[in-house]
C-alpha positions in Angstrom: 3.9 -3.6 -7.2 4.2 -3.7 -11.0 6.8 -1.3 -12.2 8.4 -0.6 -15.6 11.7 1.0 -16.5 10.8 4.3 -18.3 14.3 5.4 -19.3 16.9 7.6 -17.5 16.5 5.4 -14.4 12.9 6.4 -13.8 10.5 3.7 -12.6 6.8 4.2 -13.2 4.3 2.4 -11.0 1.4 0.9 -12.9 -0.9 2.0 -10.2 0.1 5.6 -10.7 -0.7 5.5 -14.4 -4.0 3.7 -13.9 -5.1 6.2 -11.3 -5.1 9.0 -13.8 -8.7 8.6 -14.7 -11.0 11.6 -14.2 -14.5 11.6 -12.7 -16.1 13.5 -15.6 -16.9 11.4 -18.6 -16.5 14.5 -20.8 -12.8 15.1 -20.0 -10.2 12.7 -21.5 -6.9 11.8 -20.0 -3.6 12.7 -21.7 -0.6 10.4 -21.4 2.9 10.2 -22.9 4.1 7.3 -25.2 5.9 5.4 -22.4 2.7 5.5 -20.2 0.6 4.3 -23.0 3.0 1.3 -23.5 2.6 0.4 -19.8 -1.1 0.5 -20.0 -1.1 -1.6 -23.2 1.3 -4.1 -21.7 -1.0 -4.5 -18.7 -4.1 -5.0 -20.8 -5.7 -1.7 -19.7 -6.1 -0.3 -23.3 -8.8 -1.7 -25.5 -8.7 0.0 -28.9 -6.7 2.6 -30.8 -8.4 5.4 -32.8 -6.6 7.6 -35.2 -8.7 10.8 -35.5 -8.6 13.6 -38.0 -8.5 16.9 -36.3 -8.4 19.8 -38.8 -5.0 19.6 -40.4 -3.5 16.9 -38.3 -4.1 13.4 -36.8 -4.3 12.4 -33.2 -4.1 9.1 -31.4 -6.7 8.1 -28.8 -7.0 4.9 -26.9 -10.1 3.5 -25.1 -10.1 1.9 -21.7 -13.0 -0.3 -20.6 -15.4 1.8 -18.4 -13.0 4.8 -18.3 -12.4 8.0 -20.2 -10.4 7.8 -23.5 -6.7 8.4 -23.4 -5.0 10.9 -25.8 -1.3 10.8 -26.5 0.7 13.9 -25.5 4.1 15.2 -26.3 6.8 14.7 -23.7 7.9 18.3 -23.5 4.7 20.5 -23.7 2.1 17.9 -22.5 -0.1 19.1 -25.4 -2.1 16.5 -27.4 0.3 15.0 -29.9 -0.6 16.0 -33.5 0.7 13.8 -36.3 1.3 15.3 -39.8 0.3 12.0 -41.5 -1.9 9.0 -40.9 1.2 6.8 -41.4 3.0 8.5 -38.5 0.0 8.0 -36.2 -0.2 4.4 -37.2 3.5 3.7 -36.6 3.1 5.1 -33.1 0.0 2.9 -32.4 2.1 -0.1 -33.5 4.9 1.1 -31.2 2.5 1.0 -28.3 1.5 -2.5 -29.3 -1.7 -2.2 -31.2 -2.1 -4.4 -34.4 -5.3 -2.7 -35.5 -6.7 0.9 -35.3 -9.9 2.6 -36.3 -9.6 5.8 -38.4 -12.2 8.4 -37.6 -12.9 11.8 -39.1 -13.2 13.6 -35.8 -12.3 13.2 -32.1 -13.4 9.9 -30.5 -16.4 10.1 -28.3 
């Protein structure tokens, strides 16, 4: 069983994070930063997309053959909205990406 320390003594099983895919291809999956890092470290994330959404930026990651993953806030579980492109890029780098695509709308 592959586990990773997630802070405050919490262990996250990789299988729990990977099993969060949905059956509908129209509905994305929302995960927190720590879960995205686990998926990236395991090789389960393919690309990062920084998407313009009205007055903010969002970060979406693609997984081969599965729904895209959007980053959420830790407290509210809402999709994380970045005020600047730079802030979204810094978060993509923190996850582990060295390249990201900038899009004018939500990835699809």
